[in-house]
Steps between C-alpha positions, in 0.01 A plus 500: 500500500315780666143592420622833370714330234204277406264797468745713302592215262132411453408860424792526255388180325139625492602830343726338243228249413231763455743712299547220248149349494258793531659845486459702183871581492570140393221474237747544216721224638202261533378576146847437356521173693163383366606590146834322541347184654151457350253244631510159337226249420516187712301204366248316715531125545240228548524243784709270276764770460419573136475857378142607427489662157376857482533569871749698694538782744720804513764479766716791613874457510655459844673838504184681388298317766758594761471876442120483518469275809533686831553185704749342260719804466450583868667173597805568286525863609474386862770240444724771359425740785571240767805373315627856498423532873703186564781618273549822694483320833153592622365144491695210652373189324510485120262202498242698690556804282465320169218261585271587790496879519449563125201267498339692784590833350368393159165417653489844662618663177247316283206547734564868562423583137160330523380667819 
């Protein structure tokens, strides 16, 4: 895989990630997702494994967490971008495309939004 393919796929994953997680164009989609999958109360447990009465914390659903987490969604967008690059013949090894490169690209994608 050339560096050009890596850079282009990483930039594509970054743009797709920021489109879903932060851009105002997808606000309506995120609001509908939160309404469809509301947070749930997860009880807290003591060291014996028994539920402590009257305690709990709100926990977001996985899909809602995914569209709000730059690094989480960045990994999956990167996996898709590199899988696509492999599918059209730009990247030789599918193992490298689906495991190593997306992890590196996800780090770049997630960190770029915090700089």
